[in-house]
Every structure is written in C-alpha cells, then in structure tokens.
N, C-alpha and C positions, 0 to 999 in steps of 0.2 A: 547587605542584611537580606533578603529575601523574604518570601510568602510562605509560611506553612499553615496548613490547616487539614482536619481530617478529610474534608472532600477532595483536596489535592493528592492526599495519599491515596484516598479509594480509586481516584482515577488513573493510578499508576505512576505519580509524579513522586520525587523525594527530594527534600531539600538540600541542596549544596551550597557550599561557601559562594561560589561563582553565579551558579544559575540553576533552575529548577530543571531537573533532568529526569526521563522518563527512567521508571524504575523496573517495569514488567513489559515483555514483549510475549506474543505468541509465535511460536517457533511450529510450524506445521510439518507434518511428517513426509511431505512430498509423494504420500500414495493415496490418501483419500480426505484430506483436511484442504480446506479453503474456505473464504469468506463469501456469502451468498448475500445479496444486500435485499431488504425485505420489500423493497419497489424499486424497478428500474431508475435510473438517474439519467436524464436526457441532457445531451450535451451538444451544442450548438459547434460547427465549423468555426473554428479560430479562438474557441473557449479555451480552458484548461483545465487538466485532469492532474493533480499532484499525488505521488505515491512516496512516502517516505520508507526506507528499508535498510536493514542492517548487512552489509556486504558479506559475501561468501561464494561459495561454490554452488551454483544450481544442480540438482541431482537429476533432472529431466530435461531432455532436448525440447526446445520449444515451451518450457515452463513459463507460465503467465504471470507478469508482474501485473497487467491490466489488460482486457481484452473487451472489446466492444460486443454487444448481444449478436450482433451480425458477422461476427469474427473478421471483420474487414480492418478495424482500426485498433492499433494496441502495441505493446512493448512486450517481447519474450525474449528468452534465452538462447534464441536461434537453434540450430542443429548440432552445433558443438557445446552448448550449455556454457559458453564462455564468452561471448559477444553480444551486445545487444542487437535486437531486430526491430526494426521500428515501421509500421504498416500505415498507409493513408494518414499521415501525418508527419508531424518533427517532433523530436521531443530533445530536452536539454537534461544533464547531470549537474546537480548542486552549482545550480544558478552560472553555469559557465555558458559562454556562448556557442554556438553551434550545434549542429544535429548529432546526436550520438549514434546513429544507426551504424553498426558494426564496429563500434568502440567496445573494448572489454569491458566487463562487467567488474566493479570492485570486489575485491576478496575480504574487505575489511570495512568497519568504521561506520558512522551513519550517513545515509546517502538520500538524495531527494530527486525524484525522477519528475519531469514534467511534460505531459503529452498534450500536444496542439492536435486535434484531428482536423483533416482536411475537408470532412464532409459531417454533416449532422448524423449523430449516432445516438445511443444508448448502452448504458454499462448496467450488468445484473450481478456481476462478480467479482473477487479480487483474488489474484492469486491462482486462477483457473480460467479455463474456457469450458463453460458447463460445469462438467465434473471430470474434466480430462486435463491433460498438460499442466499437472499440478505444479506450484513452485514450493520449495521448502524453505526458502529464505524468509526471516521475519519481516512481515510487511506491517507497519506499526503506525499509519496515517494515510486517509484518505482525504482528500480536499479537493473541491470543485470551484472554479470560478466562472463566472459569466463573461459575455465579450467587452463587458465595462470594468473586467477585473474585480466584480463584487463576489465575496465570497458566498456561496448558495449551499454548499453542503461540506460537513466536517464530521468525520468519525475517526476519532483515536482508537486504535485498536490495542489498546494498553491497559484497560481497567480489569484487574484480576478479579475483583469482586463481583463484577457483571459476568463474568463465564462466558459462555458461549455467545451471549447476546451483547454486542456492545453497542451502546446508545451514542445518538450523535450529539455534538455540541452545537453545530448549526445545522437547519435543516430537519427534516422528519422521517430521514431513511437511516434504518439501523443496519447492522453487519451481523449475520450468524454463521457461526462455523460450523461447517459439515464435519460429521463425525468427530464431534468434541470430546476431550479427555481434558481432565485437570493439569494431566502431564505436559499440556502444551504450553503452560506459562514458565518462562524462565526469568531469571533475574539478568537484566540486560548486563550489568557489569560484569557478568561471567562467560559474555560472547565474545 
C-alpha cells in the first residue's frame, strides 16, 4: 500500500508499488550552481553529516560534495574527479564499513555519504567551496546528526515547487541555489 498525498508530491516524492521514492532532483551545471545554506550549521567532532547523491562523473577536479567553512573538513572528487578525497575526518559510503578516502566515486545509482569530522567545524554550502570547486552531480539530501545520533538538520533538495529555496524538514536552516534556473530540475527516473 503506500502513502500518497499532495504534500508528498509537492515535496518531490511519488507513489511507487514498493516504496515512496524521490521524483525530482536538482542537477547543478558544475559552473555556477551550488546550494548556499541560509545559516551556517555547526557540527561537533564525531557528529555526522550525511549527503545523498546520484552517481556520475564529476566535471571538476576537487568538486565538493560537502566542505566546511574553514576548508579543512569535507569530501570532494580529488584531483582526478574519479576518487573520493576525505579531509579532517572519516567518511563512509552506503553504510559500508571502512573509510572511503581514495575509493572510486560511483558512476550511477543513489548513494549516501556520511562524513564524521575530526574537529568542530561549520558548514555553509553544499556542492561547492564558497563559489568554487563546484559539483555537477545531483546532491539531493542533507542530514546532520549530533553526537547522540539525534537528527538536528534535514534539508531535502527535491521539492521542485519550492524552486531555488529548499525548506528544511528538521531544523531551521534552508538551502538556496546560487544562479538558479528552472532547468536545474530533472526527473530522477531519467538519470
């Protein structure tokens, strides 16, 4: 059975026979588009930052999945744009054990990165460092958990009807796409 409602559809979810799945994702151009948070999110050493993304080939060396405001802690595509580079922390992919530093970036499918910073830090952007080293892969969910595993921030980046400003479902920080155009929205089933 499944849940169907106008609110779920508006938030970017579509009814499926098996489960509710994401229908829309924002695919940044890799040149000028990224998500700017409306306020910095502070993260303690040992807490978790989760980013969900659709696999593919990053178009920029060092394209950022997530990067701290200090530029010290984060996950990017490294110098070859094909392997993860993790700094000042550890990261896992798809709940598999073991740090992913220098592991290949998946070229397809839905994926989940979890970064555990090794120092207290803040995050202000998703998919960039400031306005540089941009990521062209669809990054469609940000979650932050505190040291006790409690979800403190959640921003689905899938609500086409909200356009450039994506509202949180947990916390009070939104994400705004820099240089937004409506063309950024793609039907996930076509990716």
